[in-house]
N, C-alpha and C positions, 0 to 999 in steps of 0.2 A: 545316923542321918543328920546332915547339917540343915538347919532351917533356912528358908529363902531369905529371910531378913538379915542373915549373916553376910550377904553380899554387900549390903549398903554400909560399908565401912568408910573411914576417912580416905583410904586409898582409892576406893571406887569413885568418890566425888572428885578427887584430884585428877584421876585418869580421865574421867568424863569431861572435866573442865579443859584439860589439855586437848582432848579430841575435838571438843566444840570450838575452841580457839583456833585449832589447826584448820578445821572445816571453814570457819569464818575467814581465815587468811586465804584459803583456796578460793573462796567466792570473791574476795577482794582482788586477788591476783587475776582471776578471769575477767572481772569488770575492768581492771586497769589495762589489761591487754586489749580488750575490745575498745576501750576509749582511745587507745593509741593506734587504732586500726591495724592491729597485729604487728606493730613495729617494736613492741616491748619484747624483752628477751623471753624466749621459750623456756629457758632454764629456770626462770623465776616461777613459771607455772609448774614445771616438773618438780622443783624443789618443794613447793607447797603441797603438791600431790603426794610426794614421798613422806613428808612430815605427817600429813593427814592420815595416810595409810598406817604409818608406824604407831601413832597414838591411838587410832581406832582399834587396831589389832591388839595393842597392849591392854586397852580397856576391856575389850571383849574376852580376851584370854584370861586376864586377871580376875574377872568377875564371873560372868555367866558360864563360860566354858569350864573353868575350874570347879564351879559349883556343881554342874551336871556330871562331870567326870568323877568328882569326889563322892557324890551320892551314888552314882552307878557302881563305883568300886566298893562302897560300903555295903551295898545290897548284894553284890556278886563278889564274894571273896576270891574266887578263882580268876577274876579278871586281871590280866597283865597289861600294863601300859606298854605299847610297842616302843622299843628302844630307838628305832629309826625316827619316830615322830619327834622326840626331844631333840635329836641331832638336826632334823629338818627345820624345827623352829629356831634353833640357835643360828643356823645358816641363814634363814630368812631374815631374822632381826639384824644379824651382822651385815648382811647385804643391804638392807634398807638403811642402816646407819652409815655405811660407807658411801652408798649412792647419794644419800642426803648431803654428806660432807663434800663430795665431788661436785654435785650440782650447785651447792651453795657457793663453793669456790669459783665455779665457772660463771655463776650469776654475778658475783662481785667483780670478777675479771672483766666481763663484758660491760658492766656498768661503768667501771673506771675507764675502759677504752672509749666508750661512747661519750663520757664526760670530757675526756681529753680531746676527742675529735671535734665535739661541739665547741669547746673553748678555742681550739686551733682555728676552726672556721670563723668563729667570732673575731679572733685577733686578725685574721686575714681580711675579713670584711672591714673592720675598723681601720686597718692599715691601708686597704684599698680606697676607703672613703677619704682618708687624709690625703693620700697621693692624688686622688681624683679632684679633691678640693684645691690642692696646690696647683695641679695642672690647669684646672678651669680658671683659677685666679690669675695665673701667669698668662693664659690666653686672653683673658679680659684686659689685663694690663697692656699686653702687646697690641690688642685691637684699639685700645684707647690711645696708645702712642701713635699708631698708624693714622687714626682719624685726626689727631691734632696736627700731624705732619701735612695732611691733605688740605687743611684749612689755610687759605691764603690770608696772611695778615697784611694790611696796608702798610706800605713803606713809610708814608707820612700820615700822621693822624690829621683828620680834618680840623681846621682852625675855626673855632667858633668865635663869634663876636662880630664886630662891625667891619664891614668891608668898605672900603672907601675910596 
């Protein structure tokens, strides 16, 4: 039998730290999405959920589950670990890894597209403001030219001085 204290190895604490960091990232992604009124990418939330699931499963399977299975097998020598379970776990972890990579790529792609769209809109607004300022300046100039044309200038200036 393996003592319970054998679970608490360096790997246990590293895997626990990964799981806690991933859970913290998931909480921050949820808060960020809420602060943006749901306009933030859903792929960011899905990516952090996949990472959290992966590291939590890795921590649980590498520590508590392996401890209980090893002790059960030590007490019951006739126990056979089902072969399909190992294949299922390999498929699960491979699927989580590939799903994480795909959602991370989609998150980055949509973030780049959003950044370009915002920059393009910003350039259009700046360009539109410059054109608007030029148009308004030219209309002010033309109005000033029209008003100076409407003012009648006297043909002869009045003569000041003595009239006699």
